[in-house]
LOTOR-56592 format. One record per residue (C-alpha): residue number from 1; chain; z, x, y. Coordinates in nm, 2 decimals. Last residue first. Example, Ala and Ser with C-alpha at 12.3 -4.5 7.8 and 13.67 -1.06 7.14 Angstrom:
<pts>
PT  num  chaine      up    east   north
PT    2       A    0.71    1.37   -0.11
PT    1       A    0.78    1.23   -0.45
</pts>
This chain:
<pts>
PT  num  chaine      up    east   north
PT   78       A   18.98    9.22    4.53
PT   77       A   18.82    9.54    4.40
PT   76       A   19.10    9.59    4.13
PT   75       A   19.03    9.24    3.99
PT   74       A   18.66    9.29    4.00
PT   73       A   18.69    9.64    3.83
PT   72       A   18.90    9.50    3.55
PT   71       A   18.65    9.21    3.50
PT   70       A   18.35    9.45    3.51
PT   69       A   18.19    9.44    3.16
PT   68       A   18.27    9.10    3.03
PT   67       A   18.26    8.93    3.37
PT   66       A   17.93    9.10    3.47
PT   65       A   17.77    9.03    3.14
PT   64       A   17.87    8.67    3.13
PT   63       A   17.75    8.62    3.49
PT   62       A   17.42    8.79    3.43
PT   61       A   17.35    8.57    3.13
PT   60       A   17.44    8.25    3.33
PT   59       A   17.20    8.34    3.62
PT   58       A   17.36    8.45    3.94
PT   57       A   17.54    8.35    4.26
PT   56       A   17.91    8.43    4.27
PT   55       A   18.21    8.26    4.41
PT   54       A   18.54    8.44    4.46
PT   53       A   18.83    8.21    4.56
PT   52       A   19.15    8.34    4.72
PT   51       A   19.48    8.19    4.62
PT   50       A   19.81    8.11    4.81
PT   49       A   19.83    7.74    4.75
PT   48       A   19.67    7.64    5.08
PT   47       A   19.39    7.90    4.99
PT   46       A   19.33    7.71    4.67
PT   45       A   19.28    7.38    4.85
PT   44       A   19.04    7.54    5.10
PT   43       A   18.85    7.74    4.83
PT   42       A   18.81    7.43    4.61
PT   41       A   18.67    7.23    4.90
PT   40       A   18.43    7.52    4.98
PT   39       A   18.32    7.54    4.62
PT   38       A   18.25    7.16    4.62
PT   37       A   18.06    7.19    4.95
PT   36       A   17.82    7.45    4.81
PT   35       A   17.85    7.82    4.91
PT   34       A   17.80    7.99    4.57
PT   33       A   17.50    7.77    4.49
PT   32       A   17.41    7.45    4.30
PT   31       A   17.10    7.33    4.12
PT   30       A   17.26    7.43    3.78
PT   29       A   17.63    7.47    3.79
PT   28       A   17.87    7.68    4.00
PT   27       A   18.12    7.93    3.87
PT   26       A   18.43    7.99    4.09
PT   25       A   18.65    8.29    4.01
PT   24       A   19.00    8.21    4.12
PT   23       A   19.21    8.48    4.28
PT   22       A   19.58    8.56    4.31
PT   21       A   19.70    8.89    4.47
PT   20       A   19.59    8.74    4.80
PT   19       A   19.38    8.82    5.11
PT   18       A   19.32    8.51    5.32
PT   17       A   19.04    8.28    5.22
PT   16       A   18.70    8.28    5.05
PT   15       A   18.52    8.58    4.89
PT   14       A   18.15    8.51    4.87
PT   13       A   17.91    8.69    4.63
PT   12       A   17.55    8.79    4.60
PT   11       A   17.49    9.01    4.29
PT   10       A   17.36    9.36    4.37
PT    9       A   17.64    9.52    4.16
PT    8       A   17.89    9.31    4.36
PT    7       A   17.74    9.20    4.68
PT    6       A   17.90    9.08    5.01
PT    5       A   17.98    8.76    5.21
PT    4       A   18.34    8.73    5.34
PT    3       A   18.46    8.38    5.43
PT    2       A   18.79    8.35    5.62
PT    1       A   18.90    7.99    5.67
</pts>
């Protein structure tokens, strides 16, 4: 599976799977990270159904701000 590590506004991110118009944004819980096994399992299953998965590593407050402020930019970036 393709796995592209990059940053969005200095926030570490991973884009999993083949390029697609359909994307899931994966949000991990406390004591987890953007590359945990559960995220990889989600990415593998999503990719089989034609989706990519974008997983991000950040604190809750930064996640809310990023999604509220940049959702349009994120969708167009992908």
